[in-house]
LUMRODO-171353 format. One record per residue: residue number from 1; residue in three letters; x, y, z of N, C-alpha, C in turn. Coordinates in steps of 0.2 Angstrom, whole numbers, always signed. Layout:
BEGIN
<r voke="NUM" nuza="ALA" n_x="X" n_y="Y" n_z="Z" ca_x="X" ca_y="Y" ca_z="Z" c_x="X" c_y="Y" c_z="Z"/>
...
//
This chain:
BEGIN
<r voke="1" nuza="UNK" n_x="+61" n_y="-73" n_z="-28" ca_x="+54" ca_y="-73" ca_z="-32" c_x="+50" c_y="-68" c_z="-28"/>
<r voke="2" nuza="UNK" n_x="+47" n_y="-63" n_z="-32" ca_x="+42" ca_y="-58" ca_z="-30" c_x="+35" c_y="-59" c_z="-32"/>
<r voke="3" nuza="UNK" n_x="+30" n_y="-59" n_z="-28" ca_x="+24" ca_y="-60" ca_z="-30" c_x="+21" c_y="-54" c_z="-33"/>
<r voke="4" nuza="UNK" n_x="+17" n_y="-55" n_z="-38" ca_x="+14" ca_y="-49" ca_z="-41" c_x="+6" c_y="-48" c_z="-39"/>
<r voke="5" nuza="UNK" n_x="+4" n_y="-51" n_z="-33" ca_x="-2" ca_y="-50" ca_z="-30" c_x="-2" c_y="-43" c_z="-28"/>
<r voke="6" nuza="UNK" n_x="-8" n_y="-40" n_z="-29" ca_x="-8" ca_y="-33" ca_z="-27" c_x="-11" c_y="-31" c_z="-20"/>
<r voke="7" nuza="UNK" n_x="-13" n_y="-37" n_z="-17" ca_x="-17" ca_y="-36" ca_z="-10" c_x="-14" c_y="-42" c_z="-6"/>
<r voke="8" nuza="UNK" n_x="-15" n_y="-40" n_z="+1" ca_x="-14" ca_y="-45" ca_z="+6" c_x="-21" c_y="-46" c_z="+9"/>
<r voke="9" nuza="UNK" n_x="-23" n_y="-53" n_z="+10" ca_x="-29" ca_y="-54" ca_z="+14" c_x="-27" c_y="-55" c_z="+21"/>
<r voke="10" nuza="UNK" n_x="-30" n_y="-51" n_z="+25" ca_x="-29" ca_y="-52" ca_z="+32" c_x="-32" c_y="-58" c_z="+35"/>
<r voke="11" nuza="UNK" n_x="-29" n_y="-62" n_z="+40" ca_x="-32" ca_y="-68" ca_z="+42" c_x="-38" c_y="-67" c_z="+47"/>
<r voke="12" nuza="UNK" n_x="-43" n_y="-70" n_z="+45" ca_x="-50" ca_y="-69" ca_z="+49" c_x="-49" c_y="-70" c_z="+56"/>
<r voke="13" nuza="UNK" n_x="-45" n_y="-75" n_z="+58" ca_x="-45" ca_y="-76" ca_z="+65" c_x="-42" c_y="-71" c_z="+70"/>
<r voke="14" nuza="UNK" n_x="-38" n_y="-66" n_z="+67" ca_x="-35" ca_y="-61" ca_z="+71" c_x="-39" c_y="-55" c_z="+70"/>
<r voke="15" nuza="UNK" n_x="-42" n_y="-52" n_z="+75" ca_x="-47" ca_y="-47" ca_z="+74" c_x="-43" c_y="-40" c_z="+73"/>
<r voke="16" nuza="UNK" n_x="-46" n_y="-37" n_z="+68" ca_x="-43" ca_y="-30" ca_z="+66" c_x="-48" c_y="-25" c_z="+69"/>
<r voke="17" nuza="UNK" n_x="-45" n_y="-19" n_z="+71" ca_x="-48" ca_y="-14" ca_z="+74" c_x="-48" c_y="-8" c_z="+69"/>
<r voke="18" nuza="UNK" n_x="-54" n_y="-6" n_z="+66" ca_x="-54" ca_y="-1" ca_z="+61" c_x="-58" c_y="+5" c_z="+64"/>
<r voke="19" nuza="UNK" n_x="-54" n_y="+11" n_z="+65" ca_x="-57" ca_y="+17" ca_z="+68" c_x="-58" c_y="+22" c_z="+62"/>
<r voke="20" nuza="UNK" n_x="-64" n_y="+25" n_z="+62" ca_x="-65" ca_y="+30" ca_z="+57" c_x="-61" c_y="+36" c_z="+58"/>
<r voke="21" nuza="UNK" n_x="-58" n_y="+39" n_z="+53" ca_x="-55" ca_y="+45" ca_z="+54" c_x="-59" c_y="+51" c_z="+51"/>
<r voke="22" nuza="UNK" n_x="-59" n_y="+56" n_z="+54" ca_x="-62" ca_y="+62" ca_z="+51" c_x="-58" c_y="+65" c_z="+46"/>
<r voke="23" nuza="UNK" n_x="-59" n_y="+63" n_z="+39" ca_x="-55" ca_y="+65" ca_z="+34" c_x="-55" c_y="+73" c_z="+33"/>
<r voke="24" nuza="UNK" n_x="-49" n_y="+76" n_z="+33" ca_x="-49" ca_y="+83" ca_z="+32" c_x="-46" c_y="+85" c_z="+25"/>
<r voke="25" nuza="UNK" n_x="-44" n_y="+79" n_z="+22" ca_x="-41" ca_y="+80" ca_z="+15" c_x="-46" c_y="+80" c_z="+10"/>
<r voke="26" nuza="UNK" n_x="-46" n_y="+84" n_z="+5" ca_x="-51" ca_y="+84" ca_z="+0" c_x="-49" c_y="+78" c_z="-6"/>
<r voke="27" nuza="UNK" n_x="-43" n_y="+77" n_z="-7" ca_x="-41" ca_y="+73" ca_z="-12" c_x="-39" c_y="+66" c_z="-9"/>
<r voke="28" nuza="UNK" n_x="-41" n_y="+61" n_z="-13" ca_x="-39" ca_y="+54" ca_z="-11" c_x="-32" c_y="+53" c_z="-12"/>
<r voke="29" nuza="UNK" n_x="-29" n_y="+48" n_z="-7" ca_x="-22" ca_y="+47" ca_z="-8" c_x="-21" c_y="+43" c_z="-14"/>
<r voke="30" nuza="UNK" n_x="-15" n_y="+43" n_z="-17" ca_x="-13" ca_y="+39" ca_z="-23" c_x="-14" c_y="+32" c_z="-22"/>
<r voke="31" nuza="UNK" n_x="-15" n_y="+28" n_z="-27" ca_x="-16" ca_y="+21" ca_z="-26" c_x="-9" c_y="+18" c_z="-25"/>
<r voke="32" nuza="UNK" n_x="-8" n_y="+15" n_z="-19" ca_x="-1" ca_y="+11" ca_z="-18" c_x="-1" c_y="+5" c_z="-21"/>
<r voke="33" nuza="UNK" n_x="+4" n_y="+2" n_z="-23" ca_x="+5" ca_y="-4" ca_z="-26" c_x="+2" c_y="-10" c_z="-22"/>
<r voke="34" nuza="UNK" n_x="+1" n_y="-10" n_z="-16" ca_x="-1" ca_y="-15" ca_z="-12" c_x="-7" c_y="-13" c_z="-7"/>
<r voke="35" nuza="UNK" n_x="-12" n_y="-17" n_z="-6" ca_x="-17" ca_y="-15" ca_z="-2" c_x="-19" c_y="-21" c_z="+2"/>
<r voke="36" nuza="UNK" n_x="-24" n_y="-20" n_z="+6" ca_x="-27" ca_y="-25" ca_z="+11" c_x="-34" c_y="-27" c_z="+10"/>
<r voke="37" nuza="UNK" n_x="-36" n_y="-33" n_z="+10" ca_x="-43" ca_y="-35" ca_z="+10" c_x="-44" c_y="-39" c_z="+17"/>
<r voke="38" nuza="UNK" n_x="-50" n_y="-37" n_z="+20" ca_x="-51" ca_y="-39" ca_z="+26" c_x="-59" c_y="-39" c_z="+27"/>
<r voke="39" nuza="UNK" n_x="-61" n_y="-43" n_z="+32" ca_x="-68" ca_y="-43" ca_z="+34" c_x="-70" c_y="-37" c_z="+39"/>
<r voke="40" nuza="UNK" n_x="-76" n_y="-35" n_z="+39" ca_x="-79" ca_y="-30" ca_z="+43" c_x="-86" c_y="-32" c_z="+45"/>
<r voke="41" nuza="UNK" n_x="-88" n_y="-31" n_z="+51" ca_x="-95" ca_y="-32" ca_z="+53" c_x="-99" c_y="-27" c_z="+50"/>
<r voke="42" nuza="UNK" n_x="-96" n_y="-21" n_z="+49" ca_x="-100" ca_y="-15" ca_z="+47" c_x="-98" c_y="-13" c_z="+40"/>
<r voke="43" nuza="UNK" n_x="-103" n_y="-10" n_z="+37" ca_x="-102" ca_y="-7" ca_z="+30" c_x="-99" c_y="-1" c_z="+31"/>
<r voke="44" nuza="UNK" n_x="-93" n_y="+1" n_z="+27" ca_x="-90" ca_y="+7" ca_z="+27" c_x="-90" c_y="+10" c_z="+20"/>
<r voke="45" nuza="UNK" n_x="-91" n_y="+16" n_z="+20" ca_x="-92" ca_y="+20" ca_z="+14" c_x="-85" c_y="+20" c_z="+10"/>
<r voke="46" nuza="UNK" n_x="-85" n_y="+20" n_z="+3" ca_x="-80" ca_y="+21" ca_z="-1" c_x="-77" c_y="+28" c_z="+0"/>
<r voke="47" nuza="UNK" n_x="-70" n_y="+28" n_z="+1" ca_x="-67" ca_y="+35" ca_z="+2" c_x="-66" c_y="+36" c_z="+10"/>
<r voke="48" nuza="UNK" n_x="-69" n_y="+32" n_z="+14" ca_x="-69" ca_y="+34" ca_z="+21" c_x="-62" c_y="+32" c_z="+23"/>
<r voke="49" nuza="UNK" n_x="-59" n_y="+37" n_z="+27" ca_x="-52" ca_y="+36" ca_z="+30" c_x="-53" c_y="+32" c_z="+36"/>
<r voke="50" nuza="UNK" n_x="-48" n_y="+27" n_z="+37" ca_x="-48" ca_y="+23" ca_z="+43" c_x="-41" c_y="+22" c_z="+46"/>
<r voke="51" nuza="UNK" n_x="-41" n_y="+21" n_z="+53" ca_x="-35" ca_y="+19" ca_z="+56" c_x="-35" c_y="+12" c_z="+58"/>
<r voke="52" nuza="UNK" n_x="-30" n_y="+8" n_z="+56" ca_x="-30" ca_y="+1" ca_z="+57" c_x="-25" c_y="-1" c_z="+63"/>
<r voke="53" nuza="UNK" n_x="-28" n_y="-5" n_z="+68" ca_x="-24" ca_y="-8" ca_z="+74" c_x="-26" c_y="-15" c_z="+75"/>
<r voke="54" nuza="UNK" n_x="-22" n_y="-18" n_z="+79" ca_x="-23" ca_y="-25" ca_z="+81" c_x="-21" c_y="-24" c_z="+89"/>
<r voke="55" nuza="UNK" n_x="-26" n_y="-26" n_z="+93" ca_x="-25" ca_y="-25" ca_z="+100" c_x="-20" c_y="-30" c_z="+103"/>
<r voke="56" nuza="UNK" n_x="-19" n_y="-35" n_z="+100" ca_x="-13" ca_y="-40" ca_z="+101" c_x="-6" c_y="-37" c_z="+100"/>
<r voke="57" nuza="UNK" n_x="-6" n_y="-32" n_z="+96" ca_x="+0" ca_y="-29" ca_z="+94" c_x="+0" c_y="-22" c_z="+96"/>
<r voke="58" nuza="UNK" n_x="-1" n_y="-21" n_z="+102" ca_x="-3" ca_y="-14" ca_z="+105" c_x="+3" c_y="-9" c_z="+104"/>
<r voke="59" nuza="UNK" n_x="+9" n_y="-12" n_z="+104" ca_x="+15" ca_y="-8" ca_z="+103" c_x="+16" c_y="-5" c_z="+96"/>
<r voke="60" nuza="UNK" n_x="+12" n_y="-8" n_z="+91" ca_x="+13" ca_y="-6" ca_z="+84" c_x="+8" c_y="+1" c_z="+83"/>
<r voke="61" nuza="UNK" n_x="+11" n_y="+6" n_z="+80" ca_x="+7" ca_y="+12" ca_z="+79" c_x="+2" c_y="+10" c_z="+73"/>
<r voke="62" nuza="UNK" n_x="-4" n_y="+14" n_z="+73" ca_x="-9" ca_y="+13" ca_z="+69" c_x="-7" c_y="+15" c_z="+62"/>
<r voke="63" nuza="UNK" n_x="-10" n_y="+11" n_z="+57" ca_x="-9" ca_y="+12" ca_z="+50" c_x="-15" c_y="+16" c_z="+47"/>
<r voke="64" nuza="UNK" n_x="-14" n_y="+21" n_z="+43" ca_x="-19" ca_y="+24" ca_z="+40" c_x="-20" c_y="+22" c_z="+33"/>
<r voke="65" nuza="UNK" n_x="-27" n_y="+21" n_z="+31" ca_x="-29" ca_y="+19" ca_z="+25" c_x="-36" c_y="+22" c_z="+23"/>
<r voke="66" nuza="UNK" n_x="-38" n_y="+20" n_z="+17" ca_x="-44" ca_y="+23" ca_z="+14" c_x="-48" c_y="+17" c_z="+11"/>
<r voke="67" nuza="UNK" n_x="-54" n_y="+17" n_z="+12" ca_x="-59" ca_y="+11" ca_z="+10" c_x="-59" c_y="+13" c_z="+2"/>
<r voke="68" nuza="UNK" n_x="-57" n_y="+8" n_z="-2" ca_x="-57" ca_y="+8" ca_z="-9" c_x="-64" c_y="+5" c_z="-11"/>
<r voke="69" nuza="UNK" n_x="-66" n_y="+0" n_z="-8" ca_x="-73" ca_y="-3" ca_z="-9" c_x="-75" c_y="-7" c_z="-3"/>
<r voke="70" nuza="UNK" n_x="-82" n_y="-8" n_z="-3" ca_x="-85" ca_y="-12" ca_z="+2" c_x="-90" c_y="-16" c_z="-1"/>
<r voke="71" nuza="UNK" n_x="-90" n_y="-23" n_z="+0" ca_x="-95" ca_y="-27" ca_z="-3" c_x="-98" c_y="-32" c_z="+2"/>
<r voke="72" nuza="UNK" n_x="-105" n_y="-32" n_z="+2" ca_x="-108" ca_y="-37" ca_z="+6" c_x="-106" c_y="-44" c_z="+4"/>
<r voke="73" nuza="UNK" n_x="-105" n_y="-48" n_z="+9" ca_x="-103" ca_y="-55" ca_z="+8" c_x="-106" c_y="-59" c_z="+14"/>
<r voke="74" nuza="UNK" n_x="-112" n_y="-63" n_z="+13" ca_x="-115" ca_y="-67" ca_z="+18" c_x="-116" c_y="-63" c_z="+24"/>
<r voke="75" nuza="UNK" n_x="-113" n_y="-65" n_z="+30" ca_x="-114" ca_y="-61" ca_z="+36" c_x="-109" c_y="-56" c_z="+38"/>
<r voke="76" nuza="UNK" n_x="-105" n_y="-54" n_z="+33" ca_x="-100" ca_y="-48" ca_z="+34" c_x="-99" c_y="-44" c_z="+28"/>
<r voke="77" nuza="UNK" n_x="-95" n_y="-40" n_z="+28" ca_x="-93" ca_y="-35" ca_z="+22" c_x="-85" c_y="-37" c_z="+21"/>
<r voke="78" nuza="UNK" n_x="-84" n_y="-37" n_z="+15" ca_x="-77" ca_y="-37" ca_z="+13" c_x="-74" c_y="-30" c_z="+11"/>
<r voke="79" nuza="UNK" n_x="-69" n_y="-28" n_z="+14" ca_x="-66" ca_y="-22" ca_z="+13" c_x="-60" c_y="-22" c_z="+9"/>
<r voke="80" nuza="UNK" n_x="-59" n_y="-17" n_z="+5" ca_x="-52" ca_y="-16" ca_z="+1" c_x="-50" c_y="-10" c_z="+3"/>
<r voke="81" nuza="UNK" n_x="-44" n_y="-10" n_z="+6" ca_x="-41" ca_y="-4" ca_z="+9" c_x="-34" c_y="-2" c_z="+6"/>
<r voke="82" nuza="UNK" n_x="-34" n_y="+4" n_z="+3" ca_x="-27" ca_y="+6" ca_z="+1" c_x="-24" c_y="+11" c_z="+6"/>
<r voke="83" nuza="UNK" n_x="-18" n_y="+13" n_z="+5" ca_x="-14" ca_y="+16" ca_z="+10" c_x="-12" c_y="+23" c_z="+7"/>
<r voke="84" nuza="UNK" n_x="-11" n_y="+28" n_z="+12" ca_x="-10" ca_y="+35" ca_z="+11" c_x="-3" c_y="+36" c_z="+7"/>
<r voke="85" nuza="UNK" n_x="+2" n_y="+31" n_z="+9" ca_x="+8" ca_y="+32" ca_z="+6" c_x="+12" c_y="+25" c_z="+6"/>
<r voke="86" nuza="UNK" n_x="+18" n_y="+25" n_z="+3" ca_x="+23" ca_y="+19" ca_z="+4" c_x="+24" c_y="+17" c_z="+11"/>
<r voke="87" nuza="UNK" n_x="+25" n_y="+22" n_z="+15" ca_x="+27" ca_y="+21" ca_z="+22" c_x="+21" c_y="+17" c_z="+25"/>
<r voke="88" nuza="UNK" n_x="+15" n_y="+19" n_z="+25" ca_x="+9" ca_y="+15" ca_z="+28" c_x="+8" c_y="+8" c_z="+24"/>
<r voke="89" nuza="UNK" n_x="+9" n_y="+8" n_z="+18" ca_x="+9" ca_y="+2" ca_z="+14" c_x="+14" c_y="-3" c_z="+17"/>
<r voke="90" nuza="UNK" n_x="+20" n_y="-1" n_z="+18" ca_x="+26" ca_y="-5" ca_z="+20" c_x="+24" c_y="-7" c_z="+27"/>
<r voke="91" nuza="UNK" n_x="+22" n_y="-3" n_z="+31" ca_x="+20" ca_y="-5" ca_z="+38" c_x="+15" c_y="-10" c_z="+39"/>
<r voke="92" nuza="UNK" n_x="+10" n_y="-9" n_z="+34" ca_x="+4" ca_y="-14" ca_z="+34" c_x="+7" c_y="-21" c_z="+32"/>
<r voke="93" nuza="UNK" n_x="+12" n_y="-21" n_z="+27" ca_x="+15" ca_y="-27" ca_z="+25" c_x="+18" c_y="-31" c_z="+30"/>
<r voke="94" nuza="UNK" n_x="+22" n_y="-27" n_z="+34" ca_x="+26" ca_y="-30" ca_z="+40" c_x="+21" c_y="-32" c_z="+45"/>
<r voke="95" nuza="UNK" n_x="+16" n_y="-28" n_z="+47" ca_x="+11" ca_y="-30" ca_z="+51" c_x="+7" c_y="-36" c_z="+49"/>
<r voke="96" nuza="UNK" n_x="+5" n_y="-37" n_z="+43" ca_x="+2" ca_y="-43" ca_z="+41" c_x="+7" c_y="-49" c_z="+41"/>
<r voke="97" nuza="UNK" n_x="+13" n_y="-48" n_z="+40" ca_x="+18" ca_y="-54" ca_z="+41" c_x="+17" c_y="-57" c_z="+48"/>
<r voke="98" nuza="UNK" n_x="+17" n_y="-52" n_z="+53" ca_x="+17" ca_y="-54" ca_z="+60" c_x="+10" c_y="-58" c_z="+61"/>
<r voke="99" nuza="UNK" n_x="+5" n_y="-56" n_z="+58" ca_x="-2" ca_y="-59" ca_z="+58" c_x="-1" c_y="-66" c_z="+55"/>
<r voke="100" nuza="UNK" n_x="+2" n_y="-67" n_z="+49" ca_x="+2" ca_y="-73" ca_z="+46" c_x="+7" c_y="-78" c_z="+49"/>
<r voke="101" nuza="UNK" n_x="+12" n_y="-75" n_z="+53" ca_x="+16" ca_y="-80" ca_z="+57" c_x="+13" c_y="-82" c_z="+63"/>
<r voke="102" nuza="UNK" n_x="+8" n_y="-78" n_z="+66" ca_x="+4" ca_y="-80" ca_z="+72" c_x="-1" c_y="-86" c_z="+69"/>
<r voke="103" nuza="UNK" n_x="-4" n_y="-85" n_z="+64" ca_x="-8" ca_y="-90" ca_z="+61" c_x="-4" c_y="-96" c_z="+60"/>
<r voke="104" nuza="UNK" n_x="+2" n_y="-96" n_z="+57" ca_x="+6" ca_y="-102" ca_z="+56" c_x="+7" c_y="-105" c_z="+62"/>
<r voke="105" nuza="UNK" n_x="+9" n_y="-102" n_z="+67" ca_x="+11" ca_y="-104" ca_z="+74" c_x="+5" c_y="-108" c_z="+76"/>
<r voke="106" nuza="UNK" n_x="-1" n_y="-106" n_z="+76" ca_x="-7" ca_y="-109" ca_z="+78" c_x="-8" c_y="-115" c_z="+74"/>
<r voke="107" nuza="UNK" n_x="-7" n_y="-115" n_z="+68" ca_x="-9" ca_y="-120" ca_z="+63" c_x="-4" c_y="-126" c_z="+65"/>
<r voke="108" nuza="UNK" n_x="+2" n_y="-125" n_z="+66" ca_x="+7" ca_y="-130" ca_z="+68" c_x="+5" c_y="-133" c_z="+74"/>
<r voke="109" nuza="UNK" n_x="+3" n_y="-129" n_z="+79" ca_x="+1" ca_y="-132" ca_z="+85" c_x="-5" c_y="-137" c_z="+84"/>
<r voke="110" nuza="UNK" n_x="-10" n_y="-134" n_z="+80" ca_x="-16" ca_y="-138" ca_z="+79" c_x="-15" c_y="-144" c_z="+75"/>
<r voke="111" nuza="UNK" n_x="-12" n_y="-144" n_z="+69" ca_x="-11" ca_y="-149" ca_z="+64" c_x="-5" c_y="-154" c_z="+66"/>
<r voke="112" nuza="UNK" n_x="+0" n_y="-151" n_z="+69" ca_x="+6" ca_y="-155" ca_z="+70" c_x="+8" c_y="-157" c_z="+77"/>
<r voke="113" nuza="UNK" n_x="+4" n_y="-153" n_z="+82" ca_x="+6" ca_y="-154" ca_z="+89" c_x="+12" c_y="-152" c_z="+91"/>
<r voke="114" nuza="UNK" n_x="+15" n_y="-147" n_z="+87" ca_x="+22" ca_y="-144" ca_z="+89" c_x="+20" c_y="-137" c_z="+92"/>
<r voke="115" nuza="UNK" n_x="+24" n_y="-136" n_z="+98" ca_x="+23" ca_y="-129" ca_z="+101" c_x="+29" c_y="-126" c_z="+99"/>
<r voke="116" nuza="UNK" n_x="+28" n_y="-120" n_z="+95" ca_x="+34" ca_y="-116" ca_z="+93" c_x="+34" c_y="-109" c_z="+97"/>
<r voke="117" nuza="UNK" n_x="+40" n_y="-107" n_z="+98" ca_x="+40" ca_y="-100" ca_z="+101" c_x="+39" c_y="-95" c_z="+95"/>
<r voke="118" nuza="UNK" n_x="+38" n_y="-89" n_z="+97" ca_x="+36" ca_y="-84" ca_z="+91" c_x="+42" c_y="-84" c_z="+87"/>
<r voke="119" nuza="UNK" n_x="+48" n_y="-84" n_z="+89" ca_x="+54" ca_y="-84" ca_z="+85" c_x="+55" c_y="-90" c_z="+81"/>
<r voke="120" nuza="UNK" n_x="+54" n_y="-96" n_z="+84" ca_x="+54" ca_y="-102" ca_z="+80" c_x="+49" c_y="-102" c_z="+74"/>
<r voke="121" nuza="UNK" n_x="+43" n_y="-100" n_z="+76" ca_x="+37" ca_y="-99" ca_z="+71" c_x="+39" c_y="-94" c_z="+65"/>
<r voke="122" nuza="UNK" n_x="+42" n_y="-89" n_z="+67" ca_x="+44" ca_y="-84" ca_z="+62" c_x="+50" c_y="-86" c_z="+57"/>
<r voke="123" nuza="UNK" n_x="+55" n_y="-90" n_z="+60" ca_x="+60" ca_y="-93" ca_z="+56" c_x="+57" c_y="-98" c_z="+51"/>
<r voke="124" nuza="UNK" n_x="+53" n_y="-102" n_z="+53" ca_x="+50" ca_y="-107" ca_z="+49" c_x="+45" c_y="-104" c_z="+44"/>
<r voke="125" nuza="UNK" n_x="+41" n_y="-99" n_z="+46" ca_x="+37" ca_y="-96" ca_z="+41" c_x="+41" c_y="-92" c_z="+36"/>
<r voke="126" nuza="UNK" n_x="+46" n_y="-89" n_z="+38" ca_x="+50" ca_y="-85" ca_z="+33" c_x="+53" c_y="-90" c_z="+28"/>
<r voke="127" nuza="UNK" n_x="+56" n_y="-95" n_z="+30" ca_x="+59" ca_y="-100" ca_z="+26" c_x="+54" c_y="-103" c_z="+21"/>
<r voke="128" nuza="UNK" n_x="+48" n_y="-104" n_z="+23" ca_x="+43" ca_y="-107" ca_z="+19" c_x="+39" c_y="-102" c_z="+14"/>
<r voke="129" nuza="UNK" n_x="+37" n_y="-96" n_z="+17" ca_x="+32" ca_y="-92" ca_z="+14" c_x="+34" c_y="-85" c_z="+12"/>
<r voke="130" nuza="UNK" n_x="+40" n_y="-82" n_z="+15" ca_x="+41" ca_y="-75" ca_z="+14" c_x="+42" c_y="-73" c_z="+7"/>
<r voke="131" nuza="UNK" n_x="+45" n_y="-78" n_z="+3" ca_x="+47" ca_y="-76" ca_z="-4" c_x="+40" c_y="-76" c_z="-8"/>
<r voke="132" nuza="UNK" n_x="+35" n_y="-79" n_z="-5" ca_x="+28" ca_y="-79" ca_z="-9" c_x="+24" c_y="-73" c_z="-6"/>
<r voke="133" nuza="UNK" n_x="+26" n_y="-70" n_z="-1" ca_x="+21" ca_y="-65" ca_z="+2" c_x="+22" c_y="-59" c_z="-3"/>
<r voke="134" nuza="UNK" n_x="+16" n_y="-56" n_z="-4" ca_x="+15" ca_y="-50" ca_z="-9" c_x="+20" c_y="-44" c_z="-6"/>
<r voke="135" nuza="UNK" n_x="+23" n_y="-41" n_z="-11" ca_x="+27" ca_y="-35" ca_z="-9" c_x="+26" c_y="-30" c_z="-14"/>
<r voke="136" nuza="UNK" n_x="+25" n_y="-31" n_z="-20" ca_x="+25" ca_y="-27" ca_z="-26" c_x="+30" c_y="-21" c_z="-25"/>
<r voke="137" nuza="UNK" n_x="+36" n_y="-23" n_z="-24" ca_x="+42" ca_y="-19" ca_z="-24" c_x="+42" c_y="-13" c_z="-19"/>
<r voke="138" nuza="UNK" n_x="+38" n_y="-14" n_z="-14" ca_x="+39" ca_y="-9" ca_z="-8" c_x="+45" c_y="-10" c_z="-5"/>
//
């Protein structure tokens, strides 16, 4: 079963690092079939190029995207980020799966009192949720 959701919402409890990139390209990247929605403390301009990292996943290389919109929302901003190409969109999807597995692992600990290894949490999450995770044919 494939989800037709066109975006993945990043878990709020896992901090994202967004670094502005000096855009040297005049044209916007084509809109990829899958994008990211996340929170930001700062307002970012539509069209701004960003590099996305998570300090907890230091081994992962940065993913490049572009701000499609930024809306004020109470005490933060909601960002919608699209990606430069299929490679960056696919890397973002894999990156987000790791984040959602980490969130699941913490939830199991908090709600069920079970301590899972990263591998155990990944296997459970995949069995329960991977088929529902947005892919949009990437």
